[in-house]
PAROVO-961530 format. One record per atom (N, C-alpha, C, O, CB): z negated, y negated, x negated. Coordinates in steps of 0.02 Angstrom, whole numbers, plus 50000, padded with zeros to 5 digits. Glycine has a CB too. Layout:
N
ZYX;...
# end
This chain:
179
499244893451075;499444894151003;499614899850982;499224904650984;499004892350961;500274900250956;500654906450929;500304907450852;500264903450807;501564904850926;500094913650855;499914916150798;500474919750753;500914923250778;499404920450815;500434918650689;500814921650640;500884929050646;500464931650682;500544920050579;501344933150617;501304939850623;500674942750588;500314946950614;501894942650597;500594940150531;500034942350496;499294941850526;498864946250520;500044938950436;499214935150564;498664933250599;498614937750658;498064939950676;498704926250616;499194939250692;499144943950754;498934951450730;498504954950758;499904944250795;499304953250676;499024960250662;498334960650642;498024965650661;499394963550611;497984955350599;497244955250592;496884954950656;496334957550662;497014949450551;497204951850710;496774951850772;496794959050806;496314961950830;497024946050826;497394961150804;497384968550834;496904973350803;496504976950833;498084971950827;497014973050735;496454977950695;495764976450713;495354980950721;496484977150615;495604969250720;494914967650744;494764970650805;494224973450817;494814960750752;495324969850850;495064972350926;495084980350924;494754983550966;495614969250994;495454983350878;495384990350883;494724993350854;494514998950869;495954993450851;494424988950809;493784991350777;493164989150826;492614991550815;493694987950697;493254984750879;492774981350909;492364987350964;492584992950975;493154974350946;491924985250986;491474990351040;491994992151089;492024997851111;490754986451083;492454987051110;492884988951166;493564991251141;494044990851180;492964983251215;493644993451081;494324994751048;494355002851055;494075005951100;494354991750961;494715005551007;494935012251011;494405016750971;494225015850913;495685012850983;494215021751012;493675026150975;493865029250912;493435030150869;493445031751018;494575031250900;494785033450842;494625028150788;494265029350739;495505035250848;494905021850800;494855016550755;494185015350732;494075014950672;495095010850782;493775014850771;492995012950764;492735016350715;492435013450670;492555014250823;492835024250717;492525027350668;492845029350601;492655034150567;492295032350695;493375025050586;493655025750524;493405022850466;493185017150472;494205024150527;493385025650404;493125022550344;493705022150292;494275023950301;492505026550317;493435019250233;493925019050174;494025025850164;494625027350158;493685015450107;493585030950161;493695038050142;494175041650183;494615045250161;493075041750144;494015040150263;494505044150302;495165041850301;495625045650318;494325044750368;495265035850283;495965033250282;496375034050228;496875030550223;495985026850293;496205039150173;496435039350120;497115042850134;497615040450106;495985042050076;497185048750176;497785051250185;498255047350215;498815047450192;497755056550215;498135043750265;498575038450304;498865033950253;499445032150263;498155033950360;498525031750195;498665026350152;499235028350102;499715024850087;498015024350116;499085034450080;499515038150035;500225040950062;500725042050028;499095043850011;500155041950135;500825043650170;501165037250188;501775036750184;500725048050237;500825032950205;501255027050225;501555023850166;502075020750177;500855021750263;501295024150096;501555022150046;502255026450019;502765024249992;501005021950002;502055032850037;502755037450027;503295036250077;503885036950063;502595045550034;503085034450135;503565033150185;503945027250169;504535027350184;503275032550248;503695021850140;503995015950114;504545017750065;505095015150068;503485011450082;504395021750024;504885024949969;505365028150019;505945026250010;504505030949911;505285031950062;505845033950107;506285028550137;506895028650137;505575037650162;505895024050161;506205017750196;506745014850137;507315013450155;505535011550217;506585014250076;506955011150029;507465016350017;508045014350015;506545008849968;507365022450009;507945027049999;508475026550055;509075026350042;507705034249994;508255026350111;508695024850172;509045019050170;509635019450186;508345024450231;508775012850152;509065005850141;509615007150084;510185004850091;508444999950117;509435010650029;509935011949976;510545015950001;511125014249990;509615015849919;510355021350035;510925026550050;511355022850105;511965022750095;510625034350080;511105019750161;511365017550211;511515010250229;511945008450269;511035019850249;511055005750191;511154998950212;510664997050259;510464991250259;511794997850239;510435001750304;510094999450366;509304997850337;509025001650298;510125005850431;509044992050359;508404989450334;507764991750389;507174990850378;508484980750326;508034994850448;507594995450509;506974999450487;506404997350496;507984999150570;507145006050453;506635010850436;506085007250379;505475007950383;507035017850404;506365003850336;505955001050282;505624995650310;505084995150282;506334998850221;505694991050356;505434986450396;504794989250422;504244987150404;505904984350447;504874994450468;504424998550498;503875001550443;503275000650453;504835004150534;504085004750394;503655007750355;503235003050318;502635004350309;503975011850314;503524997350295;503094991350263;502654989550318;502064989550301;503534984650237;502774988050378;502274987150420;501744991650421;501164989550420;502484986850475;501904998650424;501345002650428;500945002250371;500325002250376;501505009150440;501245001750317;500865000450251;500384994650253;499804994950233;501354999150193;500674988750281;500294982550282;499714984150330;499174981350320;500744976050304;499784988150382;499254989450432;498724992350383;498154990150382;499484994650498;498894996850348;498314999950301;498014995250261;497414995850250;498555005450252;498364989850233;497984985750195;497534980350240;497064977350214;498464982550147;497704979450295;497464975450351;496744979050375;496204976050384;498074975250413;496834984750382;496304990050407;495704989750358;495134988050372;496624997950410;495954992050290;495374992250239;495144985250224;494574984950201;495584995750169;495414980350232;495234973950229;494704972350285;494214968850274;495834969750234;494834975250345;494364973550405;493704977950388;493124975750390;494734975750486;493864983850372;493304987550350;492774985050300;492164986350302;493544992950327;493124981150252;492644978450188;492414972150222;491904969650199;493074976650104;492704968950273;492464962550294;491804964350338;491294960850334;493064958350337;491834970150379;491324972450419;490734973850368;490154972550386;491544978650463;490834976150315;490324979150266;490194973050222;489824974350174;490614985950221;490414966350227;490134961150191;490434960650124;490154957350080;489424961850188;491034964050114;491294964850038;491744959150033;491634954849990;491704972250019;492304958650077;492824953850064;493244953850125;493164958350166;493234955450000;493694949050134;494114948450185;494934948750168;495104948650109;493924942150216;495404949250218;495954950050206;496264943150168;496744943750129;496234952250267;496024938050180;496204932250138;495974932550077;496294929950031;495994926350162;495454935650067;495204936549989;495654940949954;495754940049894;494464939749982;495974946449989;496314951449958;497074947149940;497314947049883;496364958650013;497344943849994;497944939949973;497864933949927;498314932749887;498264937550031;497354930349930;497144924849878;497184928149809;497494925249764;496364921949892;496844935149798;496714937349730;497404940149711;497534940349651;496084942849723;497904942549758;498494945049728;498914939349708;499244939649655;498864949749773;498934933049755;499314926649727;499064926049662;499464926849616;499194919749768;498474924649651;498164921649597;498354926749525;498474924849467;497294920949617;498334932249545;498494936649490;499294936149467;499474936449408;498314944249514;499684935249520;500374934449506;500484927749461;500804927549408;500784934149576;500184922749491;500174915849453;499924917349380;500284915249335;499644910149492;499384920449363;499154921949300;499664925149253;499774923649195;498604925949306;499934929849288;500424934949257;501074931349240;501404933649193;500594941049307;501264926549269;501904922049256;501754916449240;501864912049282;502344921049307;501464914449175;501324907849145;501994904849135;502034898749131;500904908249076;502524908249130;503104905549105;503464901849175;503874897249170;503584911749068;503254904349233;503434900849299;502894896149323;503074891449359;503554905949356;502314896849309;501814893349347;501334888749306;500904885149331;501414898349383;501454889449244;501184884649194;500554887349151;500634892449118;500974878349233;500084884849151;499534886249090;499454893749080;499254897249127;498734883049107;499604896349023;499324903449002;498534903949005;498134899249007;499544905148924;498404911449006;497704912548993;497644912948911;498064914048868;497434919449032;496974911748910;496884911048824;496464916048793;495954917248825;496544904148800;496544919148742;496094924448714;495504921348687;495454915248685;496424928648659;494964925748662;494434923248636;494394917248578;493934913348569;494164928548617;494994917748542;495124912948497;495444906148521;495494901148485;495514915948451;495644906648584;495914900748605;496714901148603;497054896248618;495634895248562;496994906848584;497794906648578;497994909748653;497694913848687;498134912048505;498574906348665;498914908348731;499084915548735;499354918248688;499554904348741;498944918548786;499274925248799;499784924848852;499644922448907;498754930748818;500344926948838;500894925948887;501274932648908;501744932748948;501404920848856;501024938248877;501394943948894;501104947848944;500494948348937;501494947748841;501374951148996;501114954349056;500454958949032;499904958049058;501724959049093;500554963648980;500024968348956;499474965448935;498934967848955;500224972248906;499464960048893;498944956348861;498554951248914;497954949548911;499294952248800;499064949248964;498634945849020;498164951349057;497574950349071;499154942249079;498484956549067;498064962149102;497564963749070;497084965249105;498354968049114;497504964149008;496934966448964;496314961048973;495714962448981;497204967048882;496604954848969;496194948848974;495804949849046;495184949249050;496684941648970;496144951149091;495904951449165;495474957549177;495114957749226;496514951649217;495514962249134;495134968549141;494564968749100;494144973249107;495534974249125;494514964049056;493944964149005;493244964249034;493044960149075;493984958248961;492854969549008;492234971549033;492344975749096;491864977349131;491804965349045;492924977549111;492984982149169;493494987749152;493794990749197;493224978049235;493574988949097;494024994649066;493835001649092;494225006349099;493964994648984;493145001649107;492965008649137;493305011049201;493325016849220;492255008849151;493575005649233;493905007249293;494585011849290;494785014949339;494055000949324;494885011749230;495375015949219;495165023049212;495605027349214;495695013849166;494575024749205;494285031549204;494515034649262;494745040349260;493535031849200;494455031349316;494555033449392;495335035749405;495485039949446;494375026649446;495725032849369;496465034149386;496725041249376;497125043249418;496895029649344;496555044849331;496735052149324;496535055549392;496995057749426;496345055749259;495875056249414;495695058849471;495995055949528;496205059849570;495065058849476;496065049749539;496405045949591;497175049049593;497375051349647;496385037649573;497525049149545;498145051749549;498235059249564;498765061249590;498455050149491;497765063249549;497685070449572;497625070949651;497945074649689;497005073749537;497135066349666;496905066049744;497545063749784;497685066249839;496235060249758;497895059249756;498505055949796;499005062749791;499255064649844;498885047649753;499135065749743;499635071049743;499425076949797;499855079749831;499695073949667;498755078449802;498515082449847;498585081249913;498725085749952;497975083249837;498475073249936;498575071049993;499375070850012;499575072150069;498225064849996;499755069249966;500515069949980;500665077649995;501095078750037;500985067349912;500375082349968;500585088749972;500305090250038;500655093850075;500355093349915;499715087950061;499465090050132;499965087150184;500105090350235;498685087150147;500205081150172;500725077150212;501295081650233;501505083050289;501025070950168;501515083950160;502145087950174;502055094350213;502505096450248;502475089850109;501485097450207;501385103650240;501355101950314;501715104750356;500755107450214;500895096950331;500835094550401;501485092550434;501575093850493;500385088850405;501955089350399;502675087050417;503195092850408;503785091650422;502915080650370;503035098350388;503515103250366;503985101850325;504535104450328;503795105650410;503785097050277;504355095450217;504175099950164;503585100650146;504365087150184;504635102950140;504645107650087;504875102250024;505365098550027;505205114650104;504415102849970;504505097949909;505095100449859;505135097749804;503775097549866;505515105149875;505895106049827;506615102949849;506805103649907;505885113249809;506945100049808;507555096149817;508135100649855;508475097549896;507805093849743;508255106649847;508645110649882;508465111849954;508895111549998;508685116149849;507885113249966;507635113050040;507635106550076;507825106250134;506935115550043;507445101250044;507515095450079;508375094150093;508555092450150;507145089450034;508805095050044;509465093750054;509805098050119;510195095850162;509805095249986;509505104950112;509715109050162;509435107050231;509785107850282;509535115650145;508825104650233;508585101950298;508945096650332;509095096650392;507975099550289;509075091350281;509415085650300;510125087550323;510315085250377;509415080750245;510475091150291;511155093050311;511155096950377;511615095950416;511475097250256;510655101350392;510585103550458;510405099750519;510535101350577;510205107750455;510045093650496;509925088550543;510625084850550;510845083350606;509305083750520;510935083550500;511545080150510;512125083250551;512455080350594;511785078950449;512185089650529;512645094250563;512495093950648;512945093350689;512525102050531;511775094550663;511685093750729;511735087350760;511865087050820;511145096050741;511655081850724;511865075250761;512525074450772;512745071650821;511685069350727;512915077450719;513675077450730;513965080850793;514395078350829;513995080950672;513665086950802;513765091150867;513565086950935;513915087150985;513285097850863;513015083650928;512805080150992;513235074351013;513095071251065;512105077550985;
# end
């Protein structure tokens, strides 16, 4: 039986995490994978920029795969911890999109008075009711993400100023033209 691409990726990650798997993958945690997660998200942006500039989708496809790997890996960790599965993640995302698009999928959410709520922000507020405290974690998360991006830039010798990036890209272009 042939597996779908998603099923195959889930099986690969499960094997990497198994006792016969990869030592590096077996010791990873949600915390230890934060740098890879944010770096892959940034590389997706790079892939989008390449697609926009050149029309070539190859890099975007590769980077989306790397980001999907992060999602699958975190879901595998959560499954091992008895928290949730990849299917739970996918189901929750699908249900959220259905709720937030009542104009497409039908019945809107209703507020405490029974009135339909059809705007994105209103629906989001209803979804988060009782969990508003989660937003308190966002400022620190964005600061941490910026720090992780800065670390990735240093590790990859990427200078965060536009002029230095343009200069570096121009040098690479000139080098490839000469080759």
